[in-house]
VOZAVEX-258213 format. One line per field, with one value per residue (C-alpha): residue in one letter; residue number from 0; x, y, z negated. Coordinates in nm, 2 decimals, decimal comma, m for minus. Each point is the difference from the previous one (the first is absolute). Last residue first. Layout:
% residues N
type	A	...
seq	NUM	...
u	X	...
v	Y	...
w	Z	...
***
This chain:
% residues 207
type	P	K	E	M	E	K	I	I	D	G	I	L	G	T	S	D	V	P	S	M	A	V	N	M	V	N	A	V	A	A	R	Y	A	D	V	D	R	R	E	H	L	F	L	S	S	R	R	H	E	V	C	V	V	S	D	R	D	D	P	F	D	F	L	D	F	A	G	E	L	D	P	S	W	P	C	S	L	A	I	V	R	L	D	V	A	P	L	D	A	L	D	I	L	A	Y	L	Q	D	I	Q	T	E	P	G	G	I	P	R	R	L	A	A	E	G	L	I	A	V	L	E	T	A	R	R	G	T	F	N	E	R	R	G	V	R	T	R	V	R	T	E	I	E	E	D	P	V	D	G	A	T	F	I	A	R	A	Y	D	S	T	Q	L	M	G	P	V	L	L	P	A	V	T	V	V	R	C	A	D	R	E	A	E	L	L	A	R	L	A	R	A	Q	E	P	L	G	T	A	V	W	Q	R	G	D	V	D	T	A	M
seq	206	205	204	203	202	201	200	199	198	197	196	195	194	193	192	191	190	189	188	187	186	185	184	183	182	181	180	179	178	177	176	175	174	173	172	171	170	169	168	167	166	165	164	163	162	161	160	159	158	157	156	155	154	153	152	151	150	149	148	147	146	145	144	143	142	141	140	139	138	137	136	135	134	133	132	131	130	129	128	127	126	125	124	123	122	121	120	119	118	117	116	115	114	113	112	111	110	109	108	107	106	105	104	103	102	101	100	99	98	97	96	95	94	93	92	91	90	89	88	87	86	85	84	83	82	81	80	79	78	77	76	75	74	73	72	71	70	69	68	67	66	65	64	63	62	61	60	59	58	57	56	55	54	53	52	51	50	49	48	47	46	45	44	43	42	41	40	39	38	37	36	35	34	33	32	31	30	29	28	27	26	25	24	23	22	21	20	19	18	17	16	15	14	13	12	11	10	9	8	7	6	5	4	3	2	1	0
u	16,20	m0,16	m0,26	0,20	0,02	m0,36	m0,10	0,22	m0,18	m0,34	0,11	0,12	m0,34	m0,17	0,21	m0,06	m0,37	0,01	0,22	0,37	0,13	0,20	m0,27	m0,16	0,33	0,00	m0,36	0,05	0,31	m0,22	m0,25	0,29	0,11	m0,37	m0,03	0,30	m0,12	m0,35	0,11	m0,13	0,30	0,01	0,34	0,04	0,28	0,18	0,07	m0,12	m0,35	m0,09	m0,36	m0,15	m0,33	m0,27	m0,20	m0,36	m0,25	m0,24	0,15	0,35	0,32	0,28	0,35	0,22	0,38	0,29	0,35	0,22	0,01	m0,37	0,09	0,12	0,35	0,03	m0,24	0,16	m0,11	m0,36	m0,25	m0,31	m0,36	m0,31	m0,33	m0,24	m0,36	m0,14	0,18	0,21	0,33	m0,08	0,00	0,34	0,14	m0,11	0,18	0,31	m0,03	m0,04	0,32	0,18	m0,10	0,12	0,33	0,10	m0,14	0,06	0,14	0,10	m0,14	m0,33	0,12	0,30	m0,25	m0,09	m0,36	m0,26	m0,33	m0,29	m0,29	m0,36	m0,18	m0,24	m0,36	m0,10	0,33	0,34	0,19	m0,07	0,00	0,38	0,08	m0,10	0,32	0,20	m0,20	m0,01	0,38	0,06	m0,21	0,19	0,34	m0,05	0,08	0,31	0,15	0,07	0,36	m0,05	0,06	m0,31	m0,20	0,10	m0,07	m0,34	m0,09	0,08	m0,17	m0,32	m0,01	0,09	m0,21	m0,08	0,37	0,16	0,20	0,36	0,28	m0,14	m0,33	m0,21	m0,35	m0,28	m0,32	m0,33	m0,33	0,17	m0,17	0,10	0,36	0,04	m0,13	0,24	0,29	m0,11	m0,02	0,34	0,14	m0,14	0,18	0,31	m0,02	m0,01	0,28	0,25	m0,02	m0,30	0,08	m0,30	m0,01	m0,16	m0,19	m0,21	m0,04	m0,20	m0,33	0,00	0,04
v	5,60	0,18	0,25	0,30	m0,12	m0,09	0,34	0,16	m0,19	0,11	0,36	m0,04	m0,13	0,29	0,24	m0,20	0,03	0,37	0,07	0,07	0,35	0,17	0,23	0,04	0,14	0,26	0,10	0,04	0,22	0,22	0,03	0,09	0,29	0,11	0,02	0,23	0,22	0,02	0,11	m0,25	m0,14	m0,15	m0,09	m0,23	m0,01	m0,23	m0,31	0,13	0,03	0,16	0,10	0,13	0,19	0,04	0,32	m0,01	0,06	m0,28	m0,33	m0,03	m0,14	m0,10	m0,09	m0,19	m0,02	m0,24	0,08	0,10	m0,36	0,02	0,23	m0,28	m0,14	m0,34	m0,28	m0,33	0,06	m0,02	0,28	m0,14	0,09	0,01	0,15	0,00	0,11	m0,33	m0,20	m0,29	0,19	0,01	m0,38	m0,02	0,27	m0,18	m0,31	0,21	0,14	m0,35	m0,09	0,30	m0,07	m0,36	0,10	0,24	0,33	0,16	m0,28	0,21	m0,18	0,18	0,35	m0,08	m0,08	0,37	0,07	0,20	0,03	0,15	0,05	0,10	0,09	m0,26	0,08	m0,34	m0,04	m0,12	0,31	0,24	m0,29	m0,05	0,31	m0,20	m0,20	0,32	0,13	m0,34	m0,03	0,35	m0,07	m0,33	0,17	0,30	m0,16	m0,17	0,33	0,00	m0,10	m0,06	m0,38	m0,02	0,22	m0,20	m0,34	0,12	0,10	m0,34	m0,17	0,20	m0,05	0,28	0,12	0,35	0,05	m0,07	m0,33	0,11	0,06	0,15	0,14	0,20	0,07	0,13	0,10	0,07	0,15	0,16	0,10	m0,28	m0,03	0,38	0,00	m0,27	0,19	0,33	m0,17	m0,16	0,35	0,14	m0,27	0,07	0,37	m0,07	m0,25	0,19	0,09	0,06	0,17	0,17	0,13	0,28	0,13	m0,19	m0,37	m0,07	0,17	m0,08	m0,36
w	3,04	0,29	m0,12	0,11	0,36	0,01	m0,14	0,27	0,27	m0,13	m0,01	0,36	0,10	m0,18	0,22	0,32	m0,05	m0,09	0,30	m0,07	m0,05	0,27	0,15	m0,34	m0,13	0,27	m0,05	m0,37	0,06	0,23	m0,29	m0,22	0,23	0,04	m0,38	m0,02	0,29	m0,14	m0,35	m0,25	m0,17	m0,35	m0,15	m0,30	m0,25	m0,25	0,21	0,33	0,15	0,33	0,04	0,33	0,01	0,26	0,00	m0,10	0,28	m0,05	m0,12	m0,13	0,15	m0,24	0,11	m0,24	0,00	m0,03	0,12	0,30	0,11	0,07	0,29	0,22	0,07	0,16	m0,09	m0,11	m0,35	0,12	m0,05	m0,16	0,05	m0,22	0,12	m0,29	0,01	0,11	m0,26	0,12	m0,05	m0,37	m0,03	0,19	m0,23	m0,31	0,12	0,04	m0,35	m0,14	0,18	m0,14	m0,36	0,04	0,16	m0,27	m0,12	0,34	0,23	0,30	0,31	0,06	m0,05	0,22	0,28	0,00	m0,07	0,20	m0,19	0,19	m0,25	0,09	m0,32	m0,14	m0,06	m0,11	m0,19	0,11	0,10	m0,28	m0,24	0,06	m0,21	m0,31	0,03	m0,05	m0,29	m0,17	0,04	m0,13	m0,31	m0,05	0,02	m0,22	m0,34	0,14	0,11	0,38	0,06	0,37	m0,04	m0,22	0,24	0,30	m0,16	m0,13	0,35	0,14	m0,29	0,04	0,38	0,23	0,29	m0,11	m0,11	0,33	0,03	m0,02	0,25	0,32	m0,12	0,24	m0,14	0,22	m0,17	0,17	m0,13	m0,29	m0,32	m0,23	0,13	m0,02	m0,36	m0,10	0,15	m0,17	m0,33	0,05	0,09	m0,32	m0,20	0,20	m0,08	m0,37	0,02	0,21	0,37	0,23	0,33	0,15	0,36	0,18	m0,30	m0,24	m0,07	m0,31	0,06	0,37	m0,08
***
Protein backbone atom coordinates (compact mmCIF):
# COMPACT_ATOMS: atom_id res chain seq x y z
CA UNK A 1 0.00 0.00 0.00
CA UNK A 2 2.80 2.41 0.84
CA UNK A 3 4.16 2.13 -2.68
CA UNK A 4 0.82 3.10 -4.22
CA UNK A 5 -0.56 5.67 -1.79
CA UNK A 6 1.75 8.63 -1.32
CA UNK A 7 1.23 11.94 0.44
CA UNK A 8 -1.50 12.95 2.81
CA UNK A 9 -4.27 11.70 0.59
CA UNK A 10 -4.61 10.23 -2.85
CA UNK A 11 -7.52 10.85 -5.22
CA UNK A 12 -7.55 8.39 -8.11
CA UNK A 13 -9.52 9.58 -11.15
CA UNK A 14 -9.65 8.37 -14.73
CA UNK A 15 -9.05 4.85 -16.01
CA UNK A 16 -5.25 4.59 -15.45
CA UNK A 17 -5.55 5.88 -11.90
CA UNK A 18 -8.57 3.68 -11.25
CA UNK A 19 -6.56 0.60 -12.24
CA UNK A 20 -3.84 1.69 -9.83
CA UNK A 21 -6.46 2.30 -7.14
CA UNK A 22 -7.84 -1.22 -7.59
CA UNK A 23 -4.37 -2.68 -7.15
CA UNK A 24 -3.93 -0.62 -3.99
CA UNK A 25 -7.31 -1.79 -2.67
CA UNK A 26 -6.50 -5.45 -3.32
CA UNK A 27 -3.13 -5.02 -1.64
CA UNK A 28 -4.75 -3.39 1.39
CA UNK A 29 -7.26 -6.23 1.76
CA UNK A 30 -4.47 -8.77 1.47
CA UNK A 31 -2.15 -7.12 3.98
CA UNK A 32 -4.66 -5.89 6.57
CA UNK A 33 -5.26 -7.63 9.87
CA UNK A 34 -8.74 -6.09 10.13
CA UNK A 35 -11.11 -4.58 7.58
CA UNK A 36 -14.28 -2.67 8.36
CA UNK A 37 -16.62 -2.06 5.45
CA UNK A 38 -19.68 0.17 5.77
CA UNK A 39 -22.11 -0.26 2.87
CA UNK A 40 -25.55 1.38 3.12
CA UNK A 41 -26.88 0.67 -0.39
CA UNK A 42 -25.02 -2.26 -1.98
CA UNK A 43 -23.48 -5.48 -0.75
CA UNK A 44 -19.75 -4.69 -0.47
CA UNK A 45 -17.49 -6.03 -3.21
CA UNK A 46 -15.65 -8.63 -1.13
CA UNK A 47 -18.99 -10.28 -0.23
CA UNK A 48 -20.64 -10.21 -3.64
CA UNK A 49 -21.62 -13.32 -5.58
CA UNK A 50 -20.62 -13.66 -9.22
CA UNK A 51 -24.11 -12.93 -10.52
CA UNK A 52 -24.57 -9.93 -8.23
CA UNK A 53 -21.23 -8.44 -9.29
CA UNK A 54 -21.96 -9.20 -12.95
CA UNK A 55 -25.29 -7.39 -12.72
CA UNK A 56 -23.58 -4.31 -11.30
CA UNK A 57 -20.88 -4.25 -13.97
CA UNK A 58 -23.40 -4.83 -16.76
CA UNK A 59 -25.67 -2.04 -15.57
CA UNK A 60 -22.64 0.19 -15.04
CA UNK A 61 -21.74 0.18 -18.74
CA UNK A 62 -18.53 -1.79 -18.28
CA UNK A 63 -17.33 -3.03 -21.70
CA UNK A 64 -18.51 -6.59 -22.36
CA UNK A 65 -14.97 -7.88 -22.84
CA UNK A 66 -13.98 -6.67 -19.36
CA UNK A 67 -16.95 -7.90 -17.34
CA UNK A 68 -15.86 -11.48 -16.60
CA UNK A 69 -12.34 -10.42 -15.62
CA UNK A 70 -13.77 -7.86 -13.23
CA UNK A 71 -16.21 -10.39 -11.80
CA UNK A 72 -13.40 -12.88 -11.12
CA UNK A 73 -11.29 -10.19 -9.48
CA UNK A 74 -14.13 -9.01 -7.27
CA UNK A 75 -15.26 -12.46 -6.19
CA UNK A 76 -11.64 -13.44 -5.56
CA UNK A 77 -11.41 -10.76 -2.88
CA UNK A 78 -13.52 -12.98 -0.64
CA UNK A 79 -10.62 -15.41 -0.20
CA UNK A 80 -8.90 -12.96 2.14
CA UNK A 81 -11.70 -13.47 4.65
CA UNK A 82 -12.50 -17.16 4.22
CA UNK A 83 -9.17 -18.97 4.14
CA UNK A 84 -7.09 -20.59 6.87
CA UNK A 85 -5.44 -17.26 7.67
CA UNK A 86 -8.55 -15.19 7.22
CA UNK A 87 -8.43 -11.46 7.84
CA UNK A 88 -10.95 -10.17 10.37
CA UNK A 89 -13.87 -8.54 8.55
CA UNK A 90 -16.55 -6.34 10.08
CA UNK A 91 -19.26 -5.75 7.47
CA UNK A 92 -21.99 -3.24 8.31
CA UNK A 93 -24.75 -3.20 5.69
CA UNK A 94 -27.79 -1.00 5.37
CA UNK A 95 -31.09 -2.87 5.13
CA UNK A 96 -31.60 -1.20 1.75
CA UNK A 97 -28.65 -3.20 0.42
CA UNK A 98 -30.51 -6.38 1.32
CA UNK A 99 -33.82 -5.42 -0.25
CA UNK A 100 -32.84 -3.85 -3.55
CA UNK A 101 -33.11 -6.61 -6.19
CA UNK A 102 -29.80 -6.13 -7.99
CA UNK A 103 -29.86 -8.35 -11.07
CA UNK A 104 -33.44 -9.37 -10.29
CA UNK A 105 -35.06 -11.23 -7.38
CA UNK A 106 -33.29 -14.56 -8.00
CA UNK A 107 -29.83 -12.99 -8.04
CA UNK A 108 -30.62 -11.00 -4.91
CA UNK A 109 -31.96 -14.06 -3.07
CA UNK A 110 -28.81 -16.02 -3.93
CA UNK A 111 -26.75 -13.10 -2.65
CA UNK A 112 -28.68 -13.07 0.63
CA UNK A 113 -28.12 -16.80 1.13
CA UNK A 114 -24.41 -16.21 0.49
CA UNK A 115 -24.37 -13.50 3.17
CA UNK A 116 -25.86 -15.89 5.71
CA UNK A 117 -23.16 -18.46 4.90
CA UNK A 118 -20.42 -15.85 5.15
CA UNK A 119 -21.77 -14.60 8.48
CA UNK A 120 -21.10 -18.07 9.92
CA UNK A 121 -17.37 -17.77 9.27
CA UNK A 122 -15.20 -17.15 12.35
CA UNK A 123 -13.48 -14.11 10.83
CA UNK A 124 -16.67 -12.37 9.69
CA UNK A 125 -18.82 -10.08 11.85
CA UNK A 126 -21.84 -9.12 9.74
CA UNK A 127 -24.32 -6.54 11.00
CA UNK A 128 -27.29 -4.73 9.51
CA UNK A 129 -28.60 -1.23 10.12
CA UNK A 130 -32.40 -1.36 9.97
CA UNK A 131 -34.36 1.01 7.74
CA UNK A 132 -36.19 2.14 10.87
CA UNK A 133 -32.95 3.47 12.33
CA UNK A 134 -32.67 7.28 12.45
CA UNK A 135 -29.68 9.08 10.98
CA UNK A 136 -26.26 7.47 11.34
CA UNK A 137 -22.95 8.05 9.52
CA UNK A 138 -23.55 5.24 7.03
CA UNK A 139 -26.02 7.55 5.26
CA UNK A 140 -23.06 9.71 4.24
CA UNK A 141 -21.79 6.92 2.01
CA UNK A 142 -19.85 3.67 1.87
CA UNK A 143 -16.23 3.37 3.00
CA UNK A 144 -13.60 0.82 4.03
CA UNK A 145 -11.22 1.10 6.99
CA UNK A 146 -8.03 -0.97 6.93
CA UNK A 147 -5.94 -1.73 10.02
CA UNK A 148 -2.53 -3.29 9.48
CA UNK A 149 -0.20 -5.31 11.72
CA UNK A 150 2.94 -3.87 13.26
CA UNK A 151 3.30 -0.09 13.05
CA UNK A 152 1.72 0.56 9.68
CA UNK A 153 -0.76 3.41 9.55
CA UNK A 154 -4.43 2.63 9.04
CA UNK A 155 -6.02 3.68 5.75
CA UNK A 156 -9.54 4.65 4.71
CA UNK A 157 -10.80 4.09 1.16
CA UNK A 158 -13.88 5.88 -0.20
CA UNK A 159 -14.95 4.73 -3.66
CA UNK A 160 -17.16 6.62 -6.10
CA UNK A 161 -18.31 5.86 -9.62
CA UNK A 162 -15.16 7.08 -11.36
CA UNK A 163 -12.83 7.93 -8.52
CA UNK A 164 -11.35 6.56 -5.31
CA UNK A 165 -10.05 8.48 -2.30
CA UNK A 166 -7.43 7.03 0.05
CA UNK A 167 -6.89 8.75 3.41
CA UNK A 168 -4.20 7.93 5.94
CA UNK A 169 -3.70 11.09 7.99
CA UNK A 170 -4.47 10.34 11.62
CA UNK A 171 -7.24 12.93 11.95
CA UNK A 172 -9.02 11.64 8.85
CA UNK A 173 -8.75 7.99 9.89
CA UNK A 174 -9.90 8.85 13.41
CA UNK A 175 -13.00 10.57 12.00
CA UNK A 176 -13.95 7.43 10.10
CA UNK A 177 -13.13 5.24 13.09
CA UNK A 178 -15.57 7.34 15.12
CA UNK A 179 -18.14 6.84 12.36
CA UNK A 180 -17.64 3.07 12.64
CA UNK A 181 -18.25 3.26 16.38
CA UNK A 182 -21.45 5.20 15.77
CA UNK A 183 -22.85 2.78 13.22
CA UNK A 184 -21.91 -0.20 15.39
CA UNK A 185 -23.96 1.36 18.19
CA UNK A 186 -27.10 1.42 16.05
CA UNK A 187 -26.53 -1.77 14.04
CA UNK A 188 -28.33 -4.99 14.89
CA UNK A 189 -26.47 -7.84 16.56
CA UNK A 190 -24.99 -10.53 14.30
CA UNK A 191 -27.77 -12.95 15.28
CA UNK A 192 -30.53 -10.43 14.66
CA UNK A 193 -28.86 -9.37 11.42
CA UNK A 194 -28.85 -12.87 9.93
CA UNK A 195 -32.38 -13.31 11.22
CA UNK A 196 -33.47 -10.24 9.27
CA UNK A 197 -31.71 -11.51 6.16
CA UNK A 198 -33.61 -14.78 6.52
CA UNK A 199 -36.90 -12.88 6.86
CA UNK A 200 -36.17 -10.88 3.72
CA UNK A 201 -35.42 -14.10 1.83
CA UNK A 202 -38.81 -15.47 2.87
CA UNK A 203 -40.52 -12.29 1.70
CA UNK A 204 -38.76 -12.39 -1.66
CA UNK A 205 -39.46 -16.10 -2.17
CA UNK A 206 -43.21 -15.69 -1.71
CA UNK A 207 -45.08 -16.46 -4.94
